[in-house]
N, C-alpha and C positions, 0 to 999 in steps of 0.2 A: 367091441363090435364095430366101431367106426373110428376112423382117424381123420381129423380135420386139420389141414395145414395150409400155409402160404409158403410157396417154394422160393427160397432165396439162396439155393445152393446148386443151381444148374442141374446137372445130371448126377450129382454125387450121391443122392439118396434114392435113386430110382430102383436099385436092387432091393433096398429095404422095403419100399412101398409095395413092390411086386411080391415080395415074400409075405408081407402082411395080407395082401389080397388073396394069395394062394392058401393062406391059413384060415380064411373065412371072414376076414375083416373088410369093411367097406372103406375105400380111400376116397375122400372128398377134398378137393382143393378149392381155395377161394383167393381172390386178388391176383395171385401169381401162380400159374399152373405148372405142372410137371411138363418137361419139354417133349417127351415121347408120348405115344398114344397109349390106349388101354392095355394092349398086349405087352408093351415094354415096361409100363410103370404100375399097372394095376389100378390106375385112377378110374373110378366109375363115372364121375362127372366133375366138371369145373364150374364153380359159381363165379362168373365174370362180372366185375363192377360195370363195365361198359364194353363196347365193341372196340377192339384195338385199332381197327381201321379208322374209326371216328377220332381216336386220340390224335393221330397225326394231323388231321384237318383242324381239330380244335386248337392244338398248339400252334399250327401255322397261322390260323386266323388271329390268335392273340398276338403273335409276333408282328404280323402286319399292322394291327391296330396300335400297338405300343410304339412301333418304329415310325408311325405316321405315314405309312405307305412305302417307306424305303429306308434301308440301313443295314448294318451288320449285326449278327448275333452269334453266340456260341452255345454249345450244349454242355451241361455239367451233370453227370449221372452219379449214382451212389456205388454201383458195383456192376461189372460186366457179367456177373453170374445171375443177376436178377432178370428172369425170363420176361416178366411183364414190361420192365423198362426197356429191354432190348427191342421188344416188339413195338413199343411206343416210339422209340427213337427212329427205328427203320421206317415206320409209317410217316413220321414227320419229314424225314429226308425225301421220301417218295412223293409226298404231297408237294413239296417245294420244287422238285425236279419236273413234275409232270403237269403242273397247272400254271398257266401264264399269269394268273392273278398274283402270284408270288414272285414275279420276275424281278421286282425291285428290292427284294430283301435277300440277303446273302448270308449263308452259313460259312464263316470265314475259315473254319478248321474242320476238315473231314473227320478227324478223330474226336472222340468224346473225352472231355476232361473229367477224370476221376480223381477224387482225393486220395492221398497216400494212406489215410486211415478213415474208415467209415464212422466218423464221429464228428462232433461239433468243431473241434480244433482242426481236423483235416479239411472240413468244408470251408472254414474261415481262411486257412492258408491258401487254398485253391482259388477262392473268391478274390483275395487280394492279388494273387498272381494274374488272374484274368483282367482285373481292373488295371493292373500295371501295363498290360498290352495296349490299352488305350492311352494311358498317361504318357508312355514313352514313344508313342507314335507308330508302333507296329501295326495296329489297326485303328486308325484315327476315327473311323465311322462306327466302331464297335460301341454299342450302348445297351445291350440286352444279354442277360444270361438266362437261358431256358433250362429249367431244372425239373425233370419228370420224377421228382422224389419229394415227399413232404418234409422229411428231415433235412434234406439238402436245401430246399427252398427256404425253410425257416432260418437255417444257419447263415445262408448267403445274404438274405435280407437283413438279418440282425447285424451282420458285419458291415454292410453298406451304411446302415443307419448310424452305427457306432463310430465309423470312420468318416462320416460326413460326405459320402460319395454318391448320394442319391441324385445329385444334379447331373452326373455324368454316366451313371449306370443304373439299370433297372433289373428286376428279377421277375420272372413269370414261370409258369409251369403248373405243377400239382402242389397245392398248398392247403394247409389246415387253417381255417379262419382265425382261431384264437392266437396261433403262432405268428400270423402275418398281419394282425390288426395294426400294430404300431407302425410297421413298415408301409402298410397301405395308407395310413393317415399321413405319413411323411412323404408319400409319393414314390417310394422305392418299389412297391409291388402294385402297380396300377390295376392289373387284371391277373387272375389265376383261377384254376378250376379244380374241382374234386368231386368225387362221388360221395354218397352218404355211407360212411364206414359202419355206422350202426345198422343201417338197413342191409348192408352186405352180410354182416354176421348173422343178422336175423334170418335172411333168406338161406344162408348156408346151413344154419341150424335146422330149419324146417325140412330142407332137402335131406339132410343126414337122418333126421328122426324118421322120415317116411321111408327111407331105405331100410333102416333097422327094423321097423315095424311091419315091413312087407307091403306098404302102400305104394311103393315104387320099385321097379325092377332096374331102372337105369337104361331105358330104351328111348330112341328118338320118337317124339310125338307125345310122350307122357306129359301130363299136366301136374304141376306142383301147386297145391293150395298153400300159399304163404301167409296165412293170417291177414293182418291188416294191410299187407302189400298186394293182396289180391292173388291172382294166378300167374304163374310163369310156365313156359314150356321148355322141355328138354329138346335141344337141337344139335345138329352136327356142328362141331367147332370149325369155323371157316378158315382157321389159321393153323390147324394141326390135323394130321391124318389120323383116322381111327380114334377120334376123341369127341367127347360130348361136352356141351356147356349149357348153363342157364344164365341168361343175361339179366342183370339187375335193372338197367335203364341207361340214361344218358348222364353226361357230366353236368354239374351245377357250376355256373360261372359266378365268380365273386368280384366285385369292384367296390368303389367307395359308397355306392348306393345301398348295398346290402351286407357288407362285410361285418359291420358292427352288430347288427341283429343276429347274424349267423354265428358270430363268435360267442355271443351271450348264450344262445340256445345250446351250443355245443358244451360250453364250459359249465353252465349251471347243472348239467347232467353229470359233471365230474370228469369230462374229457377235455381238459385244458391243454394237453400236450406237455412237452418238456421245455417250453420256451423260457429263456432266462428273463424275459421282460414281463413275466406274469403279474408283477406288482403294478405295472402300468395298466394292464388289463383290469385288474381287480379294482384299483382306485377309480378308474374311469366308470365302471359299472356300479360301484357303490354309490357314486354321486348321482348317476342317471336314475337309478332305481330307488332313490330316497332312503337308502339304508339307515342313515343317521337319524332321520325323522322317525322312521318306523321303530327304531330302538328307544328313542327318548319319549315320544308322545305317550305310549302306554304306561310309562313310569308315573306320569302325571295323572292320567285318567284312572289308572289302577289304584293309586294312592287315595284319590278322592272317593272312589267306590268303596275301598276297604274301610276308610274312616266312617263313611256314612252307614255302612252295614254294622260296624262296631258300635256306633252311637245308637242305632236302632235296637240292636240286641240288648245293649246295656239299659236302655230306657225301659224296655219291656221287662227285663229281669229285675229291675230295681223296685218294681211294684208287685206285691203279692197278688193283687187283683188281676193285673195284666198277665203275669206269668202263669196264673192258674186257668186262664181261658184257652180253649182249643186254638182260636185264632192267633193269640199271642205266641203260643208254642210253634205253630206253623211258621209264623213270621221269624221267629228265632232260628228255626231250621233253615229257612230260606236265606237269612242273613249270614249264617255261618258258612253255608255253601258258597255264597257270593264272596265272602272273605277269602275262602280257599282259592277260588279262581282269580280274584283281584290281586292277591299276593303274587301269583305267578305272572300276571300281566305286569306288575311292578318290576319283577326280575327281568322281564323281556328277554334280551339276547345274552345276558350274562351267563346263563347255564349252558349255552350252546358250545359245542367243541370249537376250539380256536381255529381249526382249519375250515370252518364254515365261512369261506371268503366273501360271500355275497352279503353277509350280515355284519353290521358295525357293532363293536363293543363286545365281541365274544370273549369269554374267559373260562369256559368250562370244559367238560369232557362228555363222552357218550353217556356216562352214568348220571351226571348232573342233568343232562338233557332229558334222560329217561325219567328222572325224578320230577322234573318240571312238568313233563307231559302227563305223568301219573296224577299229580294233584290238580292240574288243569282239567283233565277229563273227569276227575272225581267231583270237582266243583261245578262244572258245566252240566253234567248229566244229573247230579243230585238237585241242582237248582231248577232245572227244567221239570223234573218230576214234582218238586215242591210247588212249582207254579200251577201245575195241573191240580195238585191237592188243594191249594188255596182256593181255586175256583170251585172245586167240589164242595168245600165248606160253604161258600156263598150259595151254591146251588141248593144244598140241603137246608140252609137257613131261610132262603127266600121262597124257593119253589115248593119244597117239601114241608116248610114250616116246622122243621125239626128243632127241638129244644137243645140247649147246651148239654144237658144231662144225657140225652139220647145220642148226640154226636160223640161224646166222650167214650161211649162203649166201643166205638170203631176207631178211636184216635190212634191206637197203636199201629194200624195199617197206614195211617197218614205219614208215619215216619219210617216204618220198616221198608216199604216199597221204594221210596226215593233213595234211602241209604243203601239198600241191596243193589239197586240198579247202578248207582254210582260206583260202589266198591267192586261189583262184579265186572263191569266193563273196564274199569281202571286196571285191575289185576290182570285181566285177559290181555289188555294192550301191552302190559309189561312183559308178560310171558311170550307174546308173539313178536316182540321187538318192534313195535309200531311207532314208538315215540322218537321222532327225529326233527331236525330243524325244518320248519316249513319253507317252501320254495321261495316265496316272496312275502313272508310274514315276520312276526316279531317274537314268536315263542316256539318252543318245542311242543309238538302235538302229534296226532296220527298223520304221518307223512311218509312219502316214499324217499328213500335215500339210495343213490343220488336222486336229485329232483328229476321228475318226469321219466324215471327209469321204467315205468310201465310201457313206454314206447318200445323198449327192447323186451327181452324175454324174462329177465329176472332182475331183482333189486338186491343190494347188499343187505338192506334192512327195510322193513315196512312193505313187504310184498303184499299186493292187493290192498294198499292203504285206502284207496278211494272207496272200495267196498266196505271196509271196516269203519270208515268215517260215517257212512250211512247207517250201518247196523248198530254202532255203539253210541251215536248221538243224534244224527239227523232223523232217524226213524222216531225217536222219542220227541224231537222237536215237532215233526209233522203231526204225530198223534196228538200232541199237546195243542197245536193250532186247531186241529179238527175239533177237539174237545172244547176249546175256547169258543169256537163259532157256535157249536151246538148249545153249550151251556148259556152263553150270553143271549142267544136268541130266545131260549126258554125263559131266562130270567126277565128279560124285557117284556116278553109276552105276559108273564105273571104280573109284573109291575103295572102294565097298562090295565089289566083287569082290576087290580086293587084301586087304581085311580078312578076308573069308571064307577065303581061301587061307592067310593068316597064322594064323588060329585053327586051321585044319586041321593045320598042321605045327608048332603051338605055338611060334611065334616072332613077333617084331615085324613089322609090315607096312611098315616103312620110314617115310619122311616124307611119303607121299602125302596122308595125312589133314591134316597141318599145312599143306601147300601148298594143298590144296583149300580149307581154312578161310581162308587168306590171300586166295585168289582171291574167295571169297564176300564177305569184308569190303571188298575193293576195289570189288566190284559194289555193295554197299550204300552205300558212301561216294559212289559216283557217282549212285545212284538218289535218295538223300535230297534233294539240292538240286533235282533235276529234277521232283520231285513237284508242287511248287507253281506253277512258271512256266506250264506248259501249262494248268492249271486256271484260273489268272487270265486267260490269253490267251483261253480259251474263253468266259469270262463277260464280259470287258471288250470287247464288240463293240457296234456301233451297234444291231443288232436287239434285243439283250437289254437294254442300258442304257436305250434310249429307251422300252421297253415295260414293264419290270419295275422298280418303285420300290425293291424290296429289293436289287437287284443292286449298288447303290452301296456299301452296307455290306459286302457280300461282297468287292467289289473292294478296298476300303480295307484290310480285314483281311488278305486274301491279299497285298496289296502290302507290308504291314509284315512279314509272315512271310517273304516272298520276299527282301527286302533284308537280312534277318537271316541266313537260311540259305544262299541261293544263292551269295553271294560266298565262302563258307567251303569251297569245294571243295578248295582246296589244304591247308587245315587238316585236313580229314578224311583226305586222302591221306597227310599227314605222320604222323598218329596210326596209321594202318594199317601204314605202312611200318615204324614203330618197334616195333610190337607184338612181333615175334619177338625183337628185341634186348632188349626189356623182360623177356621171359620168360627169356632167357639170363642176364641180370643177376640176376634173382630166384633162379635155380638156383645161381649162384656164391655169392651172399650166404648162402643156406641151407647150402651145403656148408662154407663158412668158419665159420659159427656152430657146426656139428657138430664140426669139427676143434678149434675153440677150447674147446668144452665138454669134450671128451675130454682135451685137454691140461691144463686146469685141474683135472680130477678126478685125473689121475695125478700131477700136481705136488703136490696136497694130500696124497695117499697117500705120496709120496716124502719130504716134509718130516716127516710123522709118524713114519716109520720111521727117518729119520736122527737124530731126537731121542731115540731109545731107547738109553740108555747100556749096556743089557745085551744088545744085538743080537749075534748070532753072526757068524762070518766069512761064513757063507752069506748072512746078511742083508745084510752089507756088499757082498758080491758082487752080490746082487739089486739093491741101491741103485745100484751102478755101472751095471748093465744098464738100470735105469729111467731114469737120467740120460741114458744114451745114447739111449734111446727118446724121452725128452722133447726132446733136441736134434734128433732126426730130425723130430719133430712140429713143432718151431719152424720148421725148414727147409721143411716141407710147407706150413705156414700162410703163410710168407713167399712161397713160390712161388705159392700160390693167390691171394694178394692181388695179387702182381705180374701174374698172368695176367688177373685181374679188371680 
């Protein structure tokens, strides 16, 4: 129904596009249009990245800037059959000829230099040929090659860098940031421009879709609703007769101030180009974005959390009394859930596919990444539900004054609901292919692939991942937090009532206060790790990352904090669980110290009296009694130590 194409064949295909149009298909071009109008080519509309007239002025301004107000340059194209390049080159020549501002810069050759072959080797040879014109004195003032082609600019810049010619020759024109990053840093490509290729395809897709669905007829004045790009209008093409176009916008200029960030944003989405120096690019950004730290830190914190959860579960299961209680079994379920997620944090980047260039230490495949995401989702979702269940137990115990026997009647639901939620969402994520390397994280989980692909129309994997993150986990987290607030408010209200009654009748209020404090600490231990992850998820989105340069630093900092704190959920639970036991130990130790001090004082007094040679019979009798008391104290101390 629709044919979308970028023309790089001159007029060679116009008969075929006209035949396609006559048979009922819509012909839409983008980037490079068909040369003839609608009647000759069948083209309904051309989606132009920029106005070709602007291109000449932009290229001329960059030449003037790079040459320092004066000097010579040449033009190197890719093919004389590329209609968009032909238009850009003509616009550049026209701008230089007609505007006195460019009088001090000179195009030293009227003809355009084209490589013998439209490939990297062809561009390399032609670049060296042009550089030789300066070296041998043919054009001693020649110091710039203007290349209105992304592939040509990348190859020419790489050649100058490799040959050490950046001091005598520069490259400019149309360039793709990841391919020109190294050359820009070496001074070979001081300035270059490009439009947003992703947005160009996005706009072309919307226009094509609306033609097919009848929302557009392809007439002047019609408005195209292009999603996140807003609206664009169909206009008469000012450069071709009987042709229509939709213009995307203006050129984006790149220099040393923004090329690094632009390169990262392009490449993290999977569009790194075909540059031979991609390893330079990858190693640079792996260092900047702390990839090594993000891979190593969770191995440490994940191990700590796993061992603490294992110790806690083992401690509870080792005692018949502890494992027979509802509370004990809930804690075992929570600990096992945390062990599942902690193990995945320990693996960190190992299961990720080896082509996940932004992550350090990758050694897996798509399947191992999916497996890690499955078990991580299982652990996180199940633990979240168990946390809500744990607070429900405290609520029933304190507020409703339910007995253990009453709670046991409903205990099966305390385990069925968390396990069902965890398994259900984990399996669904596997079926929907949601588990992929996180954009700037340490594990495979529900993520878009390539990263930030939601900015375009579709993803290879993980389509609508942001939505599924909320439905499969964050909704459970939010509901749990709401329940935590409601339950803890009710519990403390109940405890305050108990304390008031206790003070009224001048006796202790039982252990409600201690139990409430324990519930609060479990709530805090759950909340601390979850503070950072949602904040990072809210910032690390395509709309924010692509528009706010400061968002990168925030995402890096939050990522580091997250991998330190988030995997430690089991460690925090372990500390809270041991808190009452630690208090009991301190009480026993204090009691033993008091008993020992009393024993030592009486023993010292007894020895003093026994050494008195003039003591009376009553004194001797008292000594006997004190020895008996001492013996009783010794037995008390031994019993206390045994109980401790």
